[in-house]
VOFI-891898 format. One line per field, with one value per residue (C-alpha): residue number from 1; x, y, z. Coordinates in steps of 0.001 Angstrom, whole numbers, plus 500000, padded with zeros to 6 digits. Layout:
! VOFI-891898
n <- c(NUM, ...)
xx <- c(X, ...)
yy <- c(Y, ...)
zz <- c(Z, ...)
***
This chain:
! VOFI-891898
n <- c(1, 2, 3, 4, 5, 6, 7, 8, 9, 10, 11, 12, 13, 14, 15, 16, 17, 18, 19, 20, 21, 22, 23, 24, 25, 26, 27, 28, 29, 30, 31, 32, 33, 34, 35, 36, 37, 38, 39, 40, 41, 42, 43, 44, 45, 46, 47, 48, 49, 50, 51, 52, 53, 54, 55, 56, 57, 58, 59, 60, 61, 62, 63, 64, 65, 66, 67, 68, 69, 70, 71, 72, 73, 74, 75, 76, 77, 78, 79, 80, 81, 82, 83, 84, 85, 86, 87, 88, 89, 90, 91, 92, 93, 94, 95, 96, 97, 98, 99, 100, 101, 102, 103, 104, 105, 106, 107, 108, 109, 110, 111, 112, 113, 114, 115, 116, 117, 118, 119, 120, 121, 122, 123, 124, 125, 126, 127, 128, 129, 130, 131, 132, 133, 134, 135, 136, 137, 138, 139, 140, 141, 142, 143, 144, 145, 146, 147, 148, 149, 150, 151, 152, 153, 154, 155, 156, 157, 158, 159, 160, 161, 162, 163, 164, 165, 166, 167, 168, 169, 170, 171, 172, 173, 174, 175, 176, 177, 178, 179, 180, 181, 182, 183, 184, 185, 186, 187, 188, 189, 190, 191, 192, 193, 194, 195, 196, 197, 198, 199, 200, 201, 202, 203, 204, 205, 206, 207, 208, 209, 210, 211, 212, 213, 214, 215, 216, 217, 218, 219, 220, 221, 222, 223, 224, 225, 226, 227, 228, 229, 230, 231, 232, 233, 234, 235, 236, 237, 238, 239, 240, 241, 242, 243, 244, 245, 246, 247, 248, 249, 250, 251, 252, 253, 254, 255, 256, 257, 258, 259, 260, 261, 262, 263, 264, 265, 266, 267, 268, 269, 270, 271, 272, 273, 274, 275, 276, 277, 278, 279, 280, 281, 282, 283, 284, 285, 286, 287, 288, 289, 290, 291, 292, 293, 294, 295, 296, 297, 298, 299, 300, 301, 302, 303, 304, 305, 306, 307, 308, 309, 310, 311, 312, 313, 314, 315, 316, 317, 318, 319, 320, 321, 322, 323, 324, 325, 326, 327, 328, 329, 330, 331, 332, 333, 334, 335, 336, 337, 338, 339, 340, 341, 342, 343, 344, 345, 346, 347, 348, 349, 350, 351, 352, 353, 354, 355, 356, 357, 358, 359, 360, 361, 362, 363, 364, 365, 366, 367, 368, 369, 370, 371, 372, 373, 374, 375, 376, 377, 378, 379, 380, 381, 382, 383, 384, 385, 386, 387, 388, 389, 390, 391, 392, 393, 394, 395, 396, 397, 398, 399, 400, 401, 402, 403, 404, 405, 406, 407, 408, 409, 410, 411, 412, 413, 414, 415, 416, 417, 418, 419, 420, 421, 422, 423, 424, 425, 426, 427, 428, 429, 430, 431, 432, 433, 434, 435, 436, 437, 438)
xx <- c(500000, 502816, 504571, 501460, 501055, 504639, 504310, 501158, 502898, 505839, 503600, 501627, 504873, 506091, 502761, 502697, 506293, 505534, 502542, 504627, 507267, 504744, 502971, 503331, 503919, 500295, 499220, 501426, 499894, 496424, 497361, 498772, 495580, 493407, 495556, 495207, 491422, 491263, 493272, 490949, 487535, 487648, 488109, 490951, 492562, 492391, 493964, 496739, 497300, 497590, 500065, 502104, 502311, 503765, 506349, 507354, 507658, 510267, 512488, 514636, 515387, 516565, 518742, 521474, 519238, 517102, 520226, 521140, 517979, 518256, 521936, 521621, 518687, 520263, 523332, 521226, 519226, 522289, 524222, 521167, 520224, 523830, 524193, 520806, 521702, 524433, 521852, 519499, 522207, 523495, 520029, 519139, 522272, 521522, 517835, 518848, 520879, 517770, 514549, 511366, 512052, 515396, 516098, 519181, 519668, 521975, 522574, 519723, 520217, 522989, 522623, 524797, 526760, 530054, 528746, 526913, 528132, 526537, 527865, 527858, 524960, 523010, 523439, 522241, 519064, 518453, 518643, 515921, 513482, 510148, 509903, 513457, 513547, 515395, 517404, 516962, 518856, 516521, 519180, 518227, 519396, 521325, 524612, 526347, 528854, 531830, 532660, 536210, 538175, 541203, 543363, 543959, 545769, 543364, 543344, 544865, 546028, 549497, 551810, 551136, 547443, 545049, 541369, 539225, 537531, 534983, 535840, 532906, 533392, 530491, 529140, 528100, 524545, 525627, 524820, 521458, 520372, 521734, 520739, 521651, 525352, 527051, 530662, 531578, 535266, 537240, 535546, 534352, 536680, 537152, 536104, 539022, 541544, 542835, 541058, 538939, 536527, 536129, 533156, 533102, 532742, 535814, 537791, 536874, 538068, 541182, 544378, 545717, 542371, 542794, 542163, 545424, 546749, 547732, 546477, 547715, 544772, 545129, 548892, 548224, 548529, 545221, 544750, 542064, 540267, 537179, 535197, 531467, 528710, 525471, 524194, 524054, 526212, 527773, 529791, 532050, 533077, 535548, 534158, 535932, 535209, 533986, 535966, 539227, 538506, 537829, 541065, 543095, 541595, 541431, 537664, 536998, 533766, 531478, 529869, 528633, 525295, 523208, 521367, 518389, 516291, 512623, 509947, 508023, 507841, 505013, 507227, 509214, 506590, 506695, 510475, 511226, 508714, 510196, 513692, 512643, 510586, 513445, 514958, 518286, 518683, 519170, 518789, 516628, 515531, 514304, 513981, 517126, 515090, 514153, 517676, 519455, 516818, 517455, 521223, 520912, 518765, 521475, 523899, 521054, 519799, 523277, 523762, 520323, 521013, 524279, 522565, 519671, 521995, 524268, 521249, 519607, 522720, 522926, 519169, 519461, 521921, 519677, 516655, 518521, 519636, 516041, 514811, 517345, 516579, 512809, 512862, 514912, 512542, 509492, 511111, 511843, 508194, 506759, 505078, 503600, 502215, 500870, 499122, 497498, 496204, 494980, 492816, 491191, 493583, 493463, 496427, 495983, 496627, 499791, 501063, 500405, 501771, 505108, 505301, 504528, 507463, 509801, 508372, 509005, 512648, 512901, 511412, 513928, 516746, 515412, 515164, 518689, 520147, 518325, 519303, 522977, 522937, 521375, 523885, 526931, 526064, 523465, 525355, 528516, 530611, 531264, 532169, 531791, 531763, 528584, 526734, 527519, 530222, 533969, 534665, 533940, 530695, 530801, 527627, 526381, 524718, 521054, 519270, 515733, 512582, 511650, 514909, 514419, 510953, 512402, 514939, 512218, 510155, 513122, 513525, 509865, 509985, 512976, 511148, 508047, 509894, 512056, 509038, 506479, 507832, 508645, 505187, 503425, 505376, 504403, 500726, 500598, 502556, 500177, 499624, 500733, 503903, 504691, 504271, 506558, 509225, 509123)
yy <- c(500000, 502387, 501534, 502375, 505631, 506645, 505597, 507675, 510658, 510260, 510055, 513097, 515025, 514155, 515150, 518462, 519239, 518484, 520819, 523457, 523410, 524634, 527121, 530776, 533536, 534687, 531098, 531115, 534435, 532955, 529954, 532269, 534344, 531229, 530026, 533408, 533376, 529834, 530858, 533823, 532291, 528623, 527040, 524719, 527678, 529740, 526859, 526742, 530460, 530072, 527184, 528889, 532191, 530417, 528561, 531627, 533750, 531342, 531479, 534153, 531672, 529147, 531393, 528820, 526015, 528430, 529864, 526369, 526301, 529911, 529740, 526327, 527389, 530766, 528941, 526684, 529585, 531796, 529164, 528086, 531622, 532490, 529446, 529955, 533630, 532428, 530651, 533643, 536154, 533991, 533515, 537164, 538329, 536159, 537130, 540790, 540072, 539442, 541166, 540389, 542896, 541429, 538028, 535868, 533684, 530659, 527590, 525100, 522603, 524754, 524982, 528084, 530646, 528786, 525769, 527851, 529227, 531533, 532363, 535843, 534813, 533624, 537011, 538856, 536790, 537277, 541037, 540815, 538787, 540373, 541930, 543329, 546940, 549549, 552595, 556163, 555310, 552431, 549827, 546638, 546690, 543420, 542707, 539648, 538531, 536251, 534663, 533549, 532836, 534597, 533624, 536591, 536881, 536717, 539757, 538944, 535512, 534048, 535378, 532416, 532013, 532827, 532475, 532312, 535512, 535781, 538116, 539193, 540594, 542974, 545262, 548905, 547776, 546052, 549051, 549471, 545896, 546271, 549829, 549166, 548878, 552246, 553422, 554544, 555277, 556132, 555630, 552880, 551218, 552413, 549856, 548324, 548922, 546536, 548426, 546790, 547783, 545719, 545117, 546328, 542717, 541646, 544488, 543097, 539602, 540106, 542120, 544534, 545791, 549514, 552047, 552452, 548964, 546568, 542984, 540157, 538437, 536085, 536733, 540383, 543450, 545180, 548525, 548940, 552187, 552007, 550306, 549640, 548680, 546900, 545398, 541902, 539009, 541141, 543015, 539958, 540201, 542108, 543713, 544593, 544981, 541625, 541879, 542489, 539680, 537279, 538292, 537852, 534430, 533349, 532924, 534088, 536028, 533818, 534639, 532639, 534389, 537392, 539550, 541349, 544309, 543489, 545984, 544931, 541868, 540350, 540338, 537333, 534934, 536166, 536605, 533089, 531437, 533226, 531991, 528428, 528213, 529538, 526484, 528298, 528689, 526172, 528485, 528940, 532212, 532979, 536088, 536917, 536716, 533117, 532283, 533558, 532111, 528702, 529199, 529788, 526725, 524102, 526122, 527514, 523995, 522800, 525716, 525155, 521442, 522259, 524798, 522518, 519547, 521505, 523102, 519697, 518247, 521217, 521078, 517516, 518725, 521658, 519345, 517082, 520140, 521352, 517889, 517604, 521102, 520711, 517239, 518741, 521714, 519434, 517199, 520232, 521281, 517771, 518579, 521801, 520073, 517156, 519567, 521415, 518171, 517056, 520182, 519746, 520930, 518644, 517164, 519258, 522625, 521206, 519912, 523170, 525293, 523443, 523659, 527390, 527850, 525992, 527782, 531167, 530274, 528943, 532131, 534238, 532039, 532245, 536037, 536342, 533924, 535575, 539053, 538123, 536519, 539655, 541976, 539922, 538474, 540606, 542232, 540213, 539847, 536340, 534674, 531308, 529725, 530597, 527724, 527694, 530303, 530254, 532707, 533467, 535195, 537912, 538351, 539617, 537388, 538323, 537768, 538358, 538506, 535113, 533594, 535141, 533614, 530260, 530489, 531309, 528364, 526100, 527564, 527021, 523487, 522672, 524174, 522163, 518836, 519718, 520582, 518016, 514866, 516425, 518036, 514758, 513031, 515743, 515423, 511620, 510844, 509626, 512255, 509960, 509001, 512640, 513607, 510740, 511693, 515292)
zz <- c(500000, 500910, 497636, 495599, 497504, 496797, 493160, 492782, 494364, 492000, 488909, 490079, 490562, 487063, 485478, 487325, 486323, 482666, 482806, 484579, 481820, 479250, 481531, 480432, 482970, 482922, 483649, 486747, 487842, 487387, 489560, 492239, 492173, 492524, 495435, 497120, 496741, 498099, 501152, 501742, 501103, 502139, 505537, 504503, 502757, 505919, 507828, 505217, 505650, 509426, 509238, 506487, 508368, 511404, 509312, 507308, 510437, 511820, 508722, 510353, 513135, 510535, 508393, 507920, 506660, 504637, 503000, 501779, 499661, 498497, 497540, 495886, 493732, 492955, 491643, 489437, 487996, 487530, 485579, 483590, 482557, 481677, 479422, 477772, 477260, 474892, 472738, 472916, 472004, 469160, 467663, 468178, 466360, 463349, 463334, 463292, 460157, 458080, 457086, 455173, 452397, 451336, 449816, 449430, 446363, 446358, 444269, 444764, 447623, 449138, 452893, 453194, 451232, 451517, 449591, 446983, 443657, 441079, 437628, 436157, 433893, 436951, 438587, 435476, 435348, 439067, 438557, 435879, 438007, 439012, 442467, 442561, 443785, 441724, 442705, 441489, 438290, 437538, 438356, 440243, 443871, 443976, 445717, 444248, 446878, 447427, 450779, 451647, 454825, 456279, 459256, 461545, 464904, 467846, 470084, 473468, 472282, 471890, 469191, 466886, 467765, 464929, 464143, 461044, 459876, 457090, 454230, 452081, 448602, 448002, 445296, 445588, 446407, 449644, 451814, 450049, 450838, 454400, 455409, 459064, 458127, 458721, 458585, 462117, 461534, 458408, 455030, 452742, 450240, 446680, 444045, 442172, 444980, 447647, 450396, 453057, 455813, 458979, 461244, 464817, 466024, 464081, 465659, 469084, 468164, 466072, 466415, 463813, 462516, 463061, 460322, 458398, 459225, 456452, 456133, 453945, 452261, 449335, 449422, 448687, 450972, 451819, 453557, 456220, 455437, 457651, 460419, 460157, 462572, 461744, 465002, 463527, 462318, 459576, 462212, 462460, 458806, 456639, 453472, 450228, 446528, 445166, 441915, 443763, 446245, 443364, 441643, 444832, 445576, 441915, 441964, 438411, 437843, 439944, 443265, 446243, 446671, 445705, 448241, 446740, 447852, 447211, 446202, 449319, 451610, 449549, 446429, 447706, 446346, 442735, 442918, 444194, 441842, 438820, 439718, 440460, 437244, 435114, 433337, 432950, 436689, 439477, 442421, 445473, 447068, 450571, 452684, 454614, 457825, 457058, 455931, 459034, 461363, 459820, 460074, 463829, 464574, 464958, 467080, 469204, 469817, 470842, 473238, 474794, 475246, 477004, 479249, 480176, 480772, 483110, 484796, 485302, 486938, 489295, 489929, 491245, 493878, 494761, 495134, 497550, 499481, 499700, 500709, 503541, 504759, 504660, 506245, 509088, 509348, 509442, 512056, 514228, 513974, 514413, 517778, 516399, 513281, 515333, 517725, 514822, 513375, 516782, 517167, 513754, 511063, 508045, 506205, 503024, 504731, 506281, 502922, 501094, 503956, 503978, 500185, 500286, 502616, 500259, 497233, 498841, 499446, 495887, 494479, 496400, 495104, 491553, 491664, 493057, 490491, 487594, 488802, 489115, 485648, 484167, 485858, 484893, 481503, 479730, 476864, 477611, 474441, 473134, 469873, 468229, 464804, 462946, 461285, 457588, 458011, 457483, 460296, 463909, 464826, 467466, 469508, 472869, 475435, 475857, 479180, 477971, 480146, 478701, 479976, 483415, 483577, 482487, 485321, 487871, 486604, 487254, 490721, 491593, 490174, 492395, 495374, 494539, 494436, 497434, 499580, 498408, 500029, 503435, 503371, 502616, 505377, 507859, 506933, 506834, 510003, 512751, 515424, 518253, 516391, 515658, 519308, 520395, 517795, 518965)
***
């Protein structure tokens, strides 16, 4: 009988945790409001309020044991939020790189720019497709681009330590299809010359990228003439004239991709259908927003798995800490709980009261852990290899409100599990046994 009772309690706990995972913040507020009304309007709720108020009022007398729960859960939430902030910042940076009114065209079946190739004839036909916006001169706004890799010395690293940077050969239309990219120091390059501009993110990662410095790319010397900022993944790149990049890297007249300014977001349908139905082309078009969102999926998933795995391992330790603390707290209050039950208090108010106490400590720990993670890591600069890229991607960790809520949900879940079993034991222990143990 005891085994079946414990099994039922375990299954109920698992089901409640699964439901809690998918609960939005307003659902949690609704549950809290219902609990508050129950404690105000119903007899068992009033009993719960009385028992909980006594337990909570004695927390100051148990600072040491209470701190074990708070600190343990704060550590779990802090680490979890910090790790998930990497995934959030990475995905956010790539999402910011795209929009619904621009499209990227690559060779069909190519997963990324590096594996794609377009001929000069392909580019000319892309420019003539319906839906392409035109500039004041009536010219299609299309930037046919080449992507290559360059090894550069890492800033702050050893003398022989280098990293891969992405060099993008662009056309004059590049700034028109990416209006958020602005020169913040120096000037842009002159077409036909070995001049290059570098992104603000690349400057943070690599040494020797000041305006006026000289780089060796494709066995040729290049002069850095400007620094640009865009607030997205492009900041990690180096830009130069596509024709000169192709000459230096012996790429001929081909390109890896073409980024197109659309007349409006709705034009993507006619534009992509015209390209796919053209028998002379074997290309595929998508909005840049869709493209970069897809590029971020794999790395974001990996970073989230790492964060949740580490958080889960730490959560197990925090749960055991909460269990030990709450079992000790319940044992210390055994006479008090037994007396309450002897004078008519039911088991349910005792269970909920003990769990409210643990939940309060968990909430405090979650708020502290989330707050520390936000103070230390929100906006923190990091870098990693971008999916489908040949260079490192610089991005800022993002501790969003959604991540903070996710951390608090974890904290409350740990508090729930850590308080449930001690609470059930306190409510189910026979009164006479409890008085003898006390």
